[in-house]
DOLUM-241806 format. One record per residue (C-alpha): residue in one letter; x, y, z. Coordinates in steps of 0.02 Angstrom, whole numbers, plus 32768, in hexadecimal, padded with zeros to 4 digits. Layout:
REM residues N
aXYZ/...
***
This chain:
REM residues 1058
m89DB87F381A9/n8A2A87518195/i8A33872F80DC/n89EA868480C7/i894C86BA812C/k894F875F80CF/q895686D0801C/t88C3865A807F/i884C86EB8097/i885D87327FD5/v883886907FBA/l87AC86698017/t877D870F7FD4/f879086F17F38/s872586497F4B/c869D868E7F9A/m867387107F18/m868F86857E84/l85FF860D7EE4/g859286AC7EF3/y85C086E27E20/s858B86227E03/q850386037E68/s84C686B87E12/n84D586667D71/q849185CF7D92/n83D6859B7D74/d836F85BB7E0B/w832484FF7DDD/e83D884B47DD3/n842385047E68/q841B84B07F19/h841A85697F6F/i838F859D7F2A/t82E7853F7F5C/r827585B97F86/v826486707F69/n81EE86EB7FAD/t818886667FEF/e8133867880A7/k8185860C812F/p811C855F8145/t809F856D81BE/s8001850A81E8/q7FB985548148/l7F41859F819E/v7E7F85FE8170/s7E1B867881AD/y7D5C867E81DD/a7CF286FC81D5/s7C818699825A/s7C92862A82E6/k7BF785B3829F/k7C8785A98200/a7D16859A825B/l7CB7850D82C3/k7C8D84AE8235/g7D4C84C581EC/t7D2384B68141/i7DAE851D80E6/e7D5885238043/d7CCB857F80B6/s7D0D860680DE/e7D1386AA8093/y7DC886E080AE/y7DDE863F8038/q7DDF86427F71/s7DFC85A97EF7/l7E5B85BE7E61/n7E4385017E21/g7E0785047D79/n7E2285167CD7/w7EC785767CB4/k7F22859F7C0E/f7FAF853A7BE8/n803785187B68/w80B5848E7B7F/v817184797B37/e81CD83DA7B3D/n8292843C7B6C/v82A584C17BC0/k82F685337B3E/d8260852E7AEA/k81FA858D7B7F/p818286277B56/e81E586B57BA3/n815687477BBE/f80B886D57BD5/y80A087257C8E/k80A587E07C4A/e7FEE882B7C46/d7FE588537B97/a801787A97B54/d7FC8874D7AD8/l7F8B86A17AE7/s7F0D86887A68/d7F5F85E47A33/w7F7B85967AC3/q7F1B851E7B0B/f7EAC84F87BCE/i7EEA84767C4D/k7E8D84427CEA/v7ED8845D7D8E/p7EF884097DDF/s7F3E83807D8E/n7FDE83397D3D/w800583877C92/q803982CC7C4C/m7F9382857C88/e7F4D831C7C1D/g7FA382DB7B7C/y803B834D7B7E/g80E482DE7B8D/n80DC82237BE8/p80CB81FB7C7F/h818781A17CBC/y81AA811F7D36/t825180FF7D93/n827A80B87E32/i833080E27E5B/t838681347DBE/y836581E97DA4/p830C82017D02/f838E82857CE6/d844A828F7CDB/k8487825B7D80/n84D983217D90/p849883677E39/p845A840B7E2E/f845B83F67D5A/i83D583C37CF6/a83F483727C51/g83E482D87BF0/e8388827C7B6B/n82DE82997BCB/g82F6835A7BB4/n829C83CF7C3F/n81E883E97C11/v819784937C47/g80E084BB7C5F/s80A285747C61/y7FED85A07CB0/v7F7686207CB9/t7EE086677D14/e7E9987057D4B/f7E3287167DE0/t7DDC87AF7E44/i7DE387DC7EE2/s7D4D87EB7F63/n7D3488A77FB1/n7D3388658056/w7DF088498033/k7E4188E9800F/k7E9688FB80C6/k7EC6886180E8/n7F65880F80B9/i7F5E8786801D/f7FB886F87FF7/l7FA886877F5F/r7FDC85A97F9E/f8005851D7F34/d7FDA84837F9C/g805F84167F0E/v80C0844E7E75/e813683DD7E26/s81C084007E31/a81E884AE7E21/f819385407DF0/y819486147DE1/v80F086977E0D/w80C887187DAE/v803C87827DD8/n801A881A7D61/g80B688087D08/k811488157D9B/k817C87797DD4/v814987517E9B/g819D86D27EC2/y81E486077E9E/s81DE856F7F13/q8210849F7EF8/d81E184227F7A/s815B83CE7F21/r80ED838E7FAC/t80CA841B801E/t807184B6801A/a80C585547FC8/s807A86107FF4/f809786AF7FB0/n807B875C8001/i802687A77F4F/s7FD5883C7FBA/n804E88C17F6C/y8030887A7EA8/l7F82886F7EA9/k7F10891A7E4C/e7E5989397E44/g7DF988AF7DD2/v7E3E881E7D67/n7EDE87E37DBC/k7F5A87837D5C/v7FA786F07D89/a803C86A07D36/v80A985F77D72/q812885867D16/v814D84E37D3E/f81F684827D1D/r81F683CB7D1A/w827F83A37D6A/s82FB84097DD8/d8393840C7E42/g82F183F47ECC/s82DC833A7E76/y837F82F17EA6/l832482F57F51/e827482BE7F0B/d82BC81FF7EB9/q8221819C7EF6/d81E480FB7EC3/f815F81557E5C/w8109819D7DBF/r818582307D8A/l80EF829C7D5A/s80EB83767D4F/g807484057D67/i800484567DD9/y7FB183B87E36/r7F7483FB7ECE/s7F18847F7EF4/v7F0B85327EEA/y7ED985BD7F36/l7ED3866E7F96/v7E9F86958042/a7E9E87418093/r7ED1874C814A/p7ED987FA81B3/k7F5E885C81CB/v7F7688378288/v7F6687808283/l7F6F86D682DA/e80058693825D/d800785EE829C/y8005857E832B/l803684C78390/a7FC3847B83F7/t800983EA8461/t7FBE837584D5/t7FF58340857D/f7FA782B085E8/d7FBC829F86BB/e8010820686EE/n7F5E81BA870A/f7F4B81E1864B/k7E8A82368667/d7EA882F38681/a7F1E834A85FD/q7F7183DE85E7/l7F628441853C/d7FF084AF8505/i7FDD853E8476/n807C8590841C/v8022861C83C8/a808A86868358/l803B872F8335/k806F87B482B1/n804E885C8293/t807488A381E4/s8000893D81FF/a802989F281FE/k7FF889FB82BB/c802F89AB8363/f7FBB891C839D/k7FAE893A8454/k7F5688E984C7/g7F12884D846B/i7EB087C2849A/v7EC587038466/k7E1386AE8486/v7E4285F7848E/e7D9785738486/l7D8884D58482/f7CE98476845B/n7CBD83BC842C/a7C7C835683AC/n7BE4839C83D5/n7C12844B83C0/q7BF484678480/l7C6C84DE84E5/v7CE284818559/k7D5A84EC8576/t7D8E85A7856A/h7E2B861C8587/k7E5E86C28569/t7F1E8716855D/t7F5187C4854E/l7FD287E484E7/k8057885084E1/k806F88D98458/l809A889B839E/s810689378350/k80A3897882BA/n80F889338204/n8151889B8254/q817687FE820B/n81B087AB8296/l814F873A8305/q80FC875383BA/n810486A1840D/n808786908490/t807285E78504/i7FCB85C18547/s7FAF853885B5/i7F02850D85D4/q7ED084668643/i7E3483ED85FF/e7E0383758686/n7DE182C88642/p7DCA82FE8580/l7DA882688507/q7E44822784BE/w7E7C8206840B/s7EBF816F83B4/n7E8B80F68321/e7E2980A1837A/t7DCE813E83D4/p7DE581CE8365/n7D96825183D3/l7DA782F5838E/y7D8883B283E9/t7D8784428388/l7E1984C683C4/k7DD385778394/l7E3F860D8396/s7E0886B283A2/l7E8387698394/l7E2187EC83E8/n7E5288A883EA/k7E418915848A/r7DA28929846C/n7D5B887B8457/k7D618881839E/v7D7487F6835B/i7E1D87F982E0/d7E368749828F/i7DF4869982CE/v7E3E860582A3/s7E15854A82CB/s7E49848782A9/k7E2283F082EC/l7E7B83AB839A/g7E96831083D2/f7EC982EB8487/r7F52826A8478/q8002824E84B4/i809D81ED845A/d812881B084CF/i81C0813B84B1/k81D180C68549/g827680438515/r82527FF88486/q81A180228480/i813880BA8436/l80A480E8848A/i800581348467/n7F93817684F9/n800281078594/q7FDF806C850D/p805680188498/l8052802183E0/i80667F9C835A/v806D7FD982AF/k7FFC7F918236/g80297FF68195/v802C801E80F6/n8090809F808C/r80308103801D/h805C81587F8C/e7FF281D47F39/h7FA981917E9B/n7F0781887E26/p7F2481237D91/i7EBD819C7D25/t7EE982447D6B/g7FA3821D7DA6/h7FCA82717E59/f7F2F82D67E5B/i7EBA82A47ED4/t7E1782C27EF1/k7DCD82ED7FA0/q7D4A824D7F68/q7DEE81D67F42/m7E3681EF800C/v7D9D81E3804D/k7DA181278005/e7E4381098017/v7E3A812F80CB/k7D7B80CC80E2/l7DF48030809D/l7E7F80498123/k7E158044819D/q7DA97FAD8169/l7E497F45813F/n7E807F6781EE/i7F117FD381C2/n7F4D8056824F/t7FDE80A7821A/v7FFB80F38173/r80BB81278130/n80B781AF80B8/s8121817B8031/h816A81C3801C/y815082888034/p80BA82EE807F/t801082CF8049/d7F7F833C800A/p7F5183A780AB/y7EA0834A80AB/f7ED5829B80C9/y7F1282BB816C/k7E6F831E819A/l7E178277815D/c7EAE820F81D8/d7E7F827C826C/a7DC0826A824E/y7DCA81B1822E/g7E4D815A8289/i7EFC814C8241/y7FA1815B8272/v800181AE81F3/i80DE81CA81DF/d80DE824B8196/e818482658118/a81EC82E480E4/n81FA82F08019/v82A082AF8023/e82F882127FB6/s8381822F7F61/h83AC81737F35/g83EF81907E94/m849381CF7EF1/r84A5812A7F55/y84CF812A8005/g859C81527FE3/k860881E67FDD/e858482347F71/s84E0823C7FD0/l849D82D37FDE/a848C82A28096/k853982B680C2/d85428369804E/p853B841680AA/t8513846C8021/w8462840F801B/e8451842780CC/k83D284B3809D/a836084408027/h835283D08087/v833E84138139/e82A2848F80D7/r823C83FB80BD/m824E83C38154/e8209845381B0/a818684758118/m813B83D0813E/v814683E5820A/a8113849B820D/q80728475818F/n804183D881E5/k806783DF82AD/n7FA683EE82DA/h7F6D83428296/a7F5D82C2832E/s7F83825082A8/i8025824E8289/i808C81FE830E/m8147820C82CC/w8199827F8258/s8213822581E2/f82B6826E817F/g8281822880D9/n829F81818072/e834381298031/a839C81DB8039/g843481AB8090/n847581D68140/g84F782638160/v84EC8320819B/n844B83528153/m83E682CD81AC/v843583158247/a83F583B88214/m834F837E81E7/e832A83278285/k835C83C982D9/a82F5842E8285/s825C83B982A8/k827C83BD836E/a828A8475835F/i81DC8494831F/d818683EB836F/s81D2838483FF/s813883338426/r815C82AB839D/p81D5822E837F/t8241823482E3/h824A81938277/y82C9815E81F3/h830580C381AA/f83D380D481AA/s8414809D8261/d84D580D08242/e853681658263/p850281E6826B/i846D81A482E2/v83CF81EB82C3/g831B81CD82E3/d82D381A98375/i82798102832E/w82E8809C82BD/g827A80678213/g83067FED81C1/g83B47FC381C9/v840D7F798265/i83F27EB7820E/k83C87E64816E/g83EA7DB78128/g842E7DA681BF/k84C97E1281BC/k84D97EBA8207/q848C7F52817C/n847D7FEB81A6/f83E18036812A/g83847F9080EC/r82DB7F778115/y82687ED480CF/q82B67E768150/s82897DB7817F/v82387D8081FD/k82C47D2C823E/d832F7DD98227/l82B07E26829A/i82BE7DB5831C/m83897DD4831D/i83557E898325/d82E77E7883B7/a83707E10841C/l83E27E9E83F5/n837A7F0A8479/l83907FA0842E/d838C804E846F/r82F680818417/p8255803F83C0/f827B7FF2831C/i81E37FD9828F/v81E07F9D81F1/n81C2801B817A/e81AC7FB180DE/v81937F0780E7/a81317E80808F/h81437EB67FD8/a80907EB37F89/m80D77E937EE0/g804F7E2C7E58/n802A7DB47EBA/a80897DA37F46/m80897DCA8009/g80B97D148044/n80DF7D0E8117/l80747DB98137/k80387D3E81D2/e80E47D228213/y81127DE98202/v80887DFC827B/e80AA7D8B82FB/v81447DD68309/y80E97E7E830F/e80897E4383A9/q81167DD78413/y81A57E3A8402/e81B37ED08468/g823C7F068418/i81EE7F04834F/s816C7F928367/g810C7F6082BA/g81217F7681FD/c80DD7FCD8165/i80A97F6E80CD/w80F47F958017/d80777FE17FE5/w7FB97FFE7FF5/a7F8880167F2D/d7FE57FE37E87/q801380657E29/g7FE6804E7D79/i7F9A80C37CF6/l7F0B80AA7CAB/a7F3280B47BE7/k7EF3805E7B47/n7F697FD67AC0/e7F467FF97A0C/k7EB77F927A14/g7E5880057A81/e7E747F877B11/e7E767FC07BBB/y7EFA7F8D7C36/y7F6D7FCB7CC5/a801880217C74/y80BB80147CD1/g817180677CB1/g81A5805E7C15/d80EB803F7BDA/f810481097B8D/g819F80F17B4D/d81F3813C7BE5/t82A881057BF8/p82FA80EE7C88/n827280807CCA/d825480067D4A/l81CD7FAB7CFE/n814B7F597D59/f81917F8C7E11/c81097FFF7E19/l807C7F877E40/n80A37F4F7EF2/g7FE37F847F48/v7F7C7F227FB1/l7EFC7F7D7F44/f7EF67F667E9B/s7F0E80167E43/d7E5F80397E3B/f7E45801A7EE6/s7DE27F8C7ED7/l7E3E7EF37F5F/s7EA37E817F18/p7EAF7DD37F6E/k7F4F7E1D7FED/a7ECC7E868038/y7E757E1C8088/e7EFD7DB980CD/v7F2D7E6C8115/k7E937E808177/d7E9A7DDE81B9/c7F467DEB81E2/y7F397EA2823C/q7E8E7E6F8289/n7E807E958351/i7E397E12838F/d7E5A7D5E8377/f7E0E7CB883C3/n7E527C0E83DA/w7DFE7B5D840A/k7E397B0284A7/t7DF67A578485/k7E197A2B8552/n7DA37A7F85A0/e7D507AAC84FE/l7D717B6C851C/i7D6E7BE88488/s7DFC7C6D84C8/v7E007D268498/t7E887D9C8485/n7E617E60847D/k7EDF7EA1840C/h7E977F5F8427/a7EFE7FC78481/f7E59802A84AE/t7DBA7FBC8494/n7D557F4D84F3/t7D1F7ED58482/k7C6B7EEA84D1/k7C5F7F71844F/f7C477F0083D5/k7BD27E55837F/v7C387DAB8388/e7BBC7D328326/w7BF27C758316/k7BBB7C038289/l7BDC7B48827D/l7C1C7AEE81E9/q7BFE7A2981C1/n7C6079F8813B/g7C487AB68101/v7B987AAD8102/p7B437B398199/k7AEF7AD0820E/l7AD87B4C82B2/n7AF67BFC82CA/g7AF67C6C8370/v7B297D0C83B8/f7B9A7D10846C/t7B497D9384CF/s7BDB7DA68551/l7C7B7DC68508/a7CCC7E478553/v7D8A7E54855A/n7DE07EDE859E/p7E6E7F2C851E/l7F1F7ECA84F8/e7ECA7E3E8567/k7E877D98855F/g7E007D3F8596/t7D927C9F8571/v7CD77C7A8531/q7C867BD1854B/t7C727B8984B1/p7BB07B788482/q7B5A7AD584C1/e7AF77AB7842B/v7BA17AAB83DD/l7BF77A37843F/n7B4579D08438/y7B3F79C88373/i7BED799C8359/k7C0B791D83D8/n7C207856839D/s7C3C788982EE/d7CBA78618256/d7CA279148206/e7CF679AE81F7/y7CAF7A3C826E/l7CEF7AFB8268/l7CB47B7C82C2/n7CAE7C288259/i7CBC7CB282E1/s7CA27D7282A8/v7CBE7E0782F4/k7C537E8082D2/t7C2B7F5D82E9/s7B7F7F72834A/e7B6C801F830B/d7B7F80788262/y7C4480D78243/s7C7A814781E7/w7CDE80D2817C/a7C6F803A8194/n7BBD801881CC/k7B697FBC823D/g7B8F7F008227/f7C3E7F0A81D0/v7CB27E728207/i7D3E7EAA8255/a7D8C7E13827D/k7D717D65825C/k7DB27CB0829F/q7D987C00825F/l7DA77B7F82F3/e7DD97ACB82C4/l7D507A548345/t7D6679B382E8/p7DE9798B825A/w7DCF796581A2/n7DB078C4816A/s7DB8789D80D1/g7D7077E580D6/e7DA277478054/i7DF877907FB5/s7DF377067F3A/v7D7776BD7E92/k7CF476567EA7/s7CC075DB7E43/s7C27760A7DD3/d7B8875AF7D7F/d7BB776067CD7/l7C0F75767C94/l7CBE75BD7C46/d7D1E75997BC0/y7DD275CC7B60/k7E2D75AD7AB5/t7ED375E37A80/i7ECC764979D1/n7F7D766B79A1/d7FD976FD7A25/d7F1A770C7A70/i7EB776AF7B05/l7DFC76B17AE4/i7D8D76857B85/s7CDF76977B77/s7C3B765E7BEA/a7B95768E7BB6/h7B94774D7C10/f7C4877607BED/q7CD177727B64/l7D9D77897B8E/q7E1177997B1E/f7ED077997B51/d7F6C77CC7AEC/k7FEF773A7B23/k808777AD7AD5/q8058784E7B34/g800877FD7BDA/v7F7878687BDA/i7EAF78507BC2/t7E80789E7B1A/s7DDC788F7B26/y7D46785D7BC4/k7CAB784D7B9F/i7C0178307C03/d7B6478137B96/t7BB078447AF5/i7BE478F77B54/e7C90791C7B45/y7CD979707C00/l7D9579617BE8/e7DF3798C7B55/k7EAC79597B98/g7EF279287C42/p7F0579007CC0/q7FBD79427C99/l804079467CFC/n809779FC7D2D/i810B7A4B7D8F/w81107B137D56/r80BD7BB07D76/a80AD7C3A7D15/p81277CB37D86/t80E67D157E0A/d81537DC87E18/n819F7D767EBE/d81D57CD37E4A/g82237D427DE6/g823C7DDD7DF6/y81EE7E777D99/k81A37E107D0F/n81DE7E527C70/m82A17E297CBB/w82887D6A7D12/r82D37D1E7C9B/n837E7D6D7CC0/k83707D837D7B/s83F27D0B7D9E/n83AE7CFA7E5C/q83057CED7E46/d829F7C347E49/a825C7C487DB0/v83177C4C7D58/k83367BAA7DB6/w829D7B657D76/i82BA7B8E7CAD/d83797B6B7CCB/a833D7ABE7D0C/g82BE7A917CA4/f821D7AA97CF5/e81C17B1C7C76/g817D7AA27BF2/a81A979F57C4E/t814779537C17/l813278D27C29/q8198783E7BCD/v813A779F7BDB/n81A777097BD3/t8124766D7BF2/v8071766A7BF6/n801075C27C40/i7F6175C77C3F/d7EF375307CAF/k7E65750B7CED/s7E1B74E07D92/d7D7474CE7DEE/s7D0F75367D5C/n7DA175BD7D64/v7E1775E17CDF/i7ECF76117D25/i7F5776747CBA/n800076767D02/v806376FF7CAD/e812E76FB7CC5/g818D77987C97/v820C781E7CBD/l81D378CD7CCB/v824379237C50/g827A79E17C55/s827D7A407BB0/n833B7A5B7BD9/t832279887BAD/n8366796C7C51/n831778C77CB5/l82BD79297D50/a825F78957D9E/t821F77FE7D8A/i815977E87D8B/s80E177597D97/q802577587D82/k7FAE76E67DB7/y7EF877127D66/t7E7376BB7DAF/i7DDF76C57D3E/n7D0B767A7D57/g7C7D76827CF6/n7C4677267D3B/g7CD4777D7CEC/e7D26778F7DBD/i7DD177A57DA5/h7E56777B7E30/l7F0A77CE7DF2/n7F8B77907E6D/t803277E17E41/l80F977C47E85/f816B78637E69/n821378487E92/p82B578CD7E64/l8334788B7E04/k83A879057E2F/e83BB79A77EAA/l83347A117E66/p830B7ACF7E8F/v825E7AD87EEB/l81C07AB37EA2/p81567B3D7E58/k80C77AA37E76/l80AA79EF7E46/g7FF979BF7E20/y7F86799B7D64/e7F507A1D7CF1/l7E9F79E87CA0/v7E577A297BFB/l7D9F7A3E7C29/h7D2F7A377B7E/k7CCD7AFB7B56/g7C317B0E7BCA/f7C8E7AD97C7C/d7C9E7B777CCE/k7C397B6B7D8D/f7CD57B3E7DF7/e7C977AFE7EAE/w7D0B7ACE7F3D/y7D227A9E7FDF/g7DB57AF78020/r7DED7B9A804A/g7DA47C298001/p7D3B7C837FA8/h7DF27CE77F6B/e7E8A7CC07F2C/n7EFE7C607FA3/y7FB37C007FBF/p7FFE7BB78042/d80547C4F8091/r7FCB7CBA8078/n7F2B7C5E80A9/i7F027CAE815E/a7E5B7D0C811A/a7E167C7580A8/q7DBA7C20810F/l7D787B5080EC/g7CCC7B5E80A1/i7C777B1A800F/y7C747BB27F79/s7C357BB87EED/k7C6D7C387E58/l7C7A7C387D96/v7D2F7C097D4F/d7D277CBF7D14/e7D2A7CDE7DB6/q7DC57C8C7DFC/f7E377CF67D9D/v7E7E7D757DE7/n7EC97DF87D5F/y7F687E357D99/p7FA57EC37D37/v80367E647D13/p7FE57DB37CEB/q80397D3B7D4E/e7FFF7C967DC3/n7F667CAC7E08/g7EC07C7B7E41/n7EFA7BDC7EB8/k7E9B7B877F4D/t7ED47B347FE1/d7EAC7AAD804D/v7E267A737FDE/r7DC079D38010/w7D6D79B07F6A/a7D4D7A367ECD/k7CE47A1A7E21/i7CC57A767D95/i7C117A6D7D3B/n7BB97AA87CA0/k7B0D7B117CAC/n7AC77A4F7CA7/g7B1F7A297D3B/r7B84799C7CEC/g7C3479B67D13/l7CDD79637D82/q7CF279587E27/v7DAA791E7E71/s7DC878F37F2D/s7E7078C87F81/l7EAF786C8016/k7EFB7929804C/p7EC579C78041/f7F097A137F8E/e7F127A997F22/t7EAC7AC67E99/s7E807B5A7E17/a7E2A7B637D6F/r7E3F7BFE7CF1/h7E157C147C37/f7ED77C467BFD/t7F567BD37BE8/l7FFC7BBD7C3B/d80627BED7BC1/d7FFD7C967B9E/l7FEB7CB37C52/t80C57CAD7C5A/k80DC7D0F7BC5/a807A7D9F7BE3/k80A07E4D7C1B/h80127E9C7C0E/t7F5C7E537C26/y7F127E7C7B70/d7FA57DFE7B43/l7F377D757B80/e7ED07D177AFC/k7E337CC77B5B/t7E0C7C277B2D/k7D4E7BAA7B2E/e7DAB7B2D7B7B/v7DC67B1B7C34/y7E817AF17C7E/w7E757ABE7D30/y7EFE7A917D96/i7F037A097E2A/d7FA57A177E8A/v7FD579C57F17/a80287A607F4B/q805F7AF87F07/n81067B697F52/g80E27C107FC1/l80DE7C957F8E/g816B7CFC8001/g81A67DB07FD3/n822B7DA17F5C/s81F97E2D7EE3/c825B7EA37F65/g82677E3B8003/p828A7D95803F/k825A7CE67FE8/q81E37C628039/m81F87C3F80E9/e82407B9780ED/h819B7B338126/y81387B7D808B/l81C37B3D7FFD/f817E7AAE7F9F/n823C7A557FB4/p823679D17F20/s823A79107F81/f81E2786E7F59/i812D78907F66/e809578227F49/f7FE078657F3A/d7F43782C7EF9/f7EA5787E7EAA/i7E0378467E8B/l7DA978887DE1/k7CE778617DEE/p7C7678987D62/i7BD979037D81/k7B3878D47D2C/
***
């Protein structure tokens, strides 16, 4: 033998020996090669039923062969792995000093250790696969007992964990059963040979961090423990181990072929001959639709290998499943022996639907899909990652009510029950493997490029696909999120296709190696080529469409909803609907991930990163929801509902017709009740119903404007608005009859402000100057004006104080998360608007008065103020000219000229702050409402007359910031309980907000408990505000929503209400 070859063989042999030695001396939880020990191969996690009746119902908890182990378990927690108990699993272990903990739960939410929020940076030292660092590695040890039913004795018994964070060992009756990681898919152990008569003891030891944690670097709270259900199932030894059911339609999408690949296993001591698989298909009323029997080949005894059998059945004209029509059948499979005795029964719901890719489009049942989605984390502000069935039902109902058609599981498979709900209610699901290694970044260190991590990647993909493959709601498989790209992604795609080729795959990297049938990001960002990013701008998406890609593109994270955010969602949806190459997107994200906590004073608040002393952390970057942490609707939710709605209306002035666009893929508009209401200057005048409105799916139509409406608005200068509401005409599982699914407000005639001026009054008006004050009065009115500050310091009607100070010129708003990134960091973010505003001196900018002149004309008093708006940095920002025209009734016409002296950043806002005396708490306005709205987020806020308390205007974002604004306001007023107050109006629509908190408090507060409520009302009357955009993680405001400084003249009329 060649000596060089011989030396090479010796080196390789030695290397392999050392590798094996090294791995054998590593902890399992610090070894990427060891991911599961003695677990069952992932399957659909079927449960056997003893009767057809229970199988048809399909509630696994009702099966005689299911036993829950949820409840109180004995528990021990240690901060560091070196202190973990060693022999607690033994049958004679003394656990008398252990506590009890609820299972399922996260131990941090039960008082053991602290929650930890981080986005990208690992909470341990980055040195894969090892775990070390200042945060240690907590270990929780659990023990409980159970007994087995007598009718389980001749069956295989499995212990299943639906979710454990992050890695764990299992012992039964003192013997080690196995080990598992991948915290988001079910781990199943065959414990048949570990059981004994009577009471059995199961022990579990859970490690907070493991090598698996390198692949679980998602943007969420890092919590630990047995947080999903634990249960036992008994299955026959000759068993229907698994199956995959797929449906394919004929070319007319009428009749379908049902293909069932059934996997059987025989672990009994006898051969199983001439067995039969009986397939039964039942409709929603449990009526038998189809039955079919297949005779099996012989199943060898004591055989762990699967025997696969493919059964094909033709189904005539089945009801189709989609998000609009979630028609479900029950598929029941029975295994019979040669004497027709039932050996096993399993069942699941089945939806007839077909997913195809045609060019750049995704098709569901041959109709193009536009993803109108959200990303969803599993989170509860009190229980952490443990989610109850009641919460999941609430979430799915809200998804439907907000017109959301797709959920991207971000970034891991969710609780098994959630898929069943999506099947039943009609929600498309992008199911995503539990793979994110963002902390390793995307270069050479990326675990996606490291072949030694292939097994860890692939097993997570296989587990997800194998377990969830029979859910109609799942429309694609995703390889994960922010996990880089490389050979391991190629392997994941291969593994996915090997199990299920009926669904496309998805990933957001668009570089080599090319993976994914559908791209969820990359290609272009910021107008430039980019391989992995999301949060593209509207312009970016139009550029991507123009590239004519060879596959569909969805932006799987878009419209970052952090705090007061989500500007220009309307424009995003318009791109989805107008450009074939953009198949939609998923908002980031569904609900805030705040944790309910109490401060030292016992005040409740929603905590975020760092509030528990957790480092490293990403502060409030976990608060990005369309919903608040308690699942109440934020103002953003209303915008989502309107932008995502599937019916639209437009007014055609020329022929007085209303155009109707039906965006539903499968539903005719005749299924709904369509009502209309005519408003005159915001006041309802007429109403009715469109009786014949039938527009086919994905088509347009017209309907005649009601004649009574046309007659009413003829020859009038008033503003007329036609409100159209589309309502359900029957009860649904997610909404009652009469629920509004779509609405539109049509402007029939424009708003006419009329004359805006202060007229002379009969009350004689006088004035005098005392030092720096101008005193103006009439029989019923007194006003005090401070010449030095250029503001009114007292305003009384009939000796009652209305106004304590103002109008005071103001250009500042408490920065939103988008204005300045994360709240606690925005003063240090050089690329954020808030920093530019502070550098320019906007915060605390005040009017420096140069001259004040007073005159009297036609029984009116006129005050002219000339000055300069001076920034907090003492720089002169703009010249200001103010003209107050005041009459004897106390009416004030304020004309303002704003003229920038130099180039300035975009303005936060421009207007006036008024401080009203205590007791003025009722706010009424004619403008957009009733909820908060901004220039780039007001589609859902219709024009009307609204009335609320000032307190109700305040939107309590967990990190305080600008809130409560109203746009397109014609007039607004604030009154007290006696009906006294002030009203403001203008030539042009303006913006306004009112609150019981100072602007300074709102700017500085980091938590809601930092705010101190005032008795006074701070009322803001603005000519305009800057848009919201999405700059906390995405593009800034679109150009037409920027409030660029320029010469501006604006007028307000302030009138007393007596």
